[in-house]
N, C-alpha and C positions, 0 to 999 in steps of 0.2 A: 503492500500501500504506498502511495507514495502522494505526499500534498501538495497540492497544484497551487491554491490560496490559500489567505489564512481564513478556518474555519471550516477550507473541500479537502476532501482528501480524495482518490482514486484508487480501486483495481481495477487488474483485467487477468479476465480467463481468455486462455487463446481456444479458435474456434477452430482445430482441424477443415469440418466440412464448411465453412466459409473464405478458411483464412484470413484474419479478421481479428481481433484484438475486443472481445464483449467487454463492457466497459457496466462497474459500478459507482457507485457517487456513496459516500459517508459527510452529508450533512451538518454542522453546529450552530448551527441559525436565528439568535437569538437565545431563547431558551430552551429550547429541542435539535434534536438530535436525529438525525433521520437519512435509511437507508433510499436508493434511488433506482434501479431498476438492475436489484441484485444478482450478478454470475456468479456463482462457488467462487469463493474465499480459500487462501491456505486456512492451519490452525495461526500463525502468526497475523493474516486481519484481524480476524477473530477474535482473540486476546486483544490485539490493541484499540477493537469498538469495544471489549465489554468492560475491561480500561476505566474507560470516561465516565462506568456507569450506565443509565438505563438508555438503549434505542425508543422514541418514543413512533415514528414512524415511518412504515414505508410505501415512500411509493413510485405507482407503476404506470409510464408517459403511454403503454395502449397495450392491446390488448396479447400482443405476440413477446411483451416485456417481462411478461410474471417469473423467467426465471427461476431462479433457488428461494426464492416470495415462503415459502407456505416455513421453506427450513429455518428459513431469518428469523420467519414470524413467531414460531414456534419455538424457536431460540433465547429471541427478548421478549418474547410476553410481548407486541405493541401491535400498533392498527396495523391495518392496509392501506389505503385510498390511493382507488382506481379513477378513472375516468366514467363517463356517469353511461354515457354512447358505448365504449363497450364493454360494460357490468356484466349482462347478460351471455354474451361469449366466450368467457372468461372463467377458467374452473375450479379458481378462486374463490371462497366467499369473501368477498370485503368488509370491513367495516363502515366505512364510508364513499362515499362516488363526491368525484368534483364536474363541476364546467367553466365552461369557457366565461375571463372575466372571473373569477373567484379568489382572494387572496387565501389564501391554507398557512397556516399555519409558520414562525417562521419569516412571513415574508412575501414567501413564493407566488406570482400572480398566475394561473394557468392560461396558455396561449392557445386557443382548440387553432390546429391547424385543418381544414377539408379537407376531401378531394385526396385523400390521402392512403395508405395499403391496410392504414387498420380506421372506421371510421372513429377512434375514440384518439387519434391522434391528436399530445397534447405536448404543451413544450411549457417548462422551469422558468417564469425572468427576475430573477432579481436586480435592487438594485440597489446594487451594494460594487463601489468603487464607478467605476467607465460602462460596470454596465456585465450582467454577464447569465443569457442565457443558454440553457439545456435541452438537450432533445434525445425524444430516441430513437427512432427507422426516418425522422424529419427526413435528413441528411446525413450524409455515413464521414467517418474524417479517412479515407484511400487520392491518393495517395498523404502518407503526411503536410500539412501546409493546403491543405485543398478540400473541397468540398464534395462531396456529390450527388445525387439522389440516387434511389434505389432503382436498378432496372426498372427498365417502360411493363413489359407484361406485369409486375410487379401492384399496379398500378389502372382499372375499370380506365381511365382516361389520366394518363400521362401530363400532356398539356395541360387538365384542370387540377392536376396536382401542385405541377410548375407555380401556378397562381394561387395555387391556396401555401404554398409556401412563404410568396413572397409576402404576406404577413408580418413574416417574420423581423422585414424592414422598416415598419414602420415603429421600431424596439429602438431602443439606444443601450447597446452592448457592444462590448472590445471584446471578453469571450466569448468563444460556443466550449461549448461539455457534449460529445457526443456523445453516444449509448453506444457505436459498436465505432471501432477507428482510431485513429488519431482525432485527443483535440486541439482545440486553435488562442493560447490566450493567450494572442493580441493579435490586430488587426478583424477581427471574427468576420460584422458586420459585409465589412468588403468581399470576404471568401464569399460568403453567404451572396452576397452577389455576383463576381463573380460564375457561381453553381449554379445561380439561374441564369444566366446569359450561356449558357455551356446551349 
């Protein structure tokens, strides 16, 4: 687990199938300790989180990012929050759902992204520093330093999906933390603009 920013740590699990890192985030925001889209973690990573105290929430950005949520929900006895639009399509029991424009504990704003692979695809926006955007499957960090959309066949309509992602550009952020691939720690908004022009 590596610290990316004050109060934000990331761990990764390499997917042989996708040839890509699946990333999880551990956030301490306000008084809350939150996991986002948790893939498998090492014993050392698990111990690091345990040492800091109770995890309050696990946030899932879309129906396809449940990953190891059930395991860590049992481990930490925390609440699971999922997109309201995806809840019925998920194989886990959520404690709460969230929708577009909602302010979650710790000051994270929900940004629903229409016409993506998962109907409930949501980004998390933190007004911290120059702004931090967290995405699940909305954009992939590959190759490092650049962003790409998922392959066109993953969408019902790739052009509409691209248009749906333009909503991210309405926010001011310099950092983009991705669920898959390499996160961008500076100049992220420009990288999003470039990805959507491709």
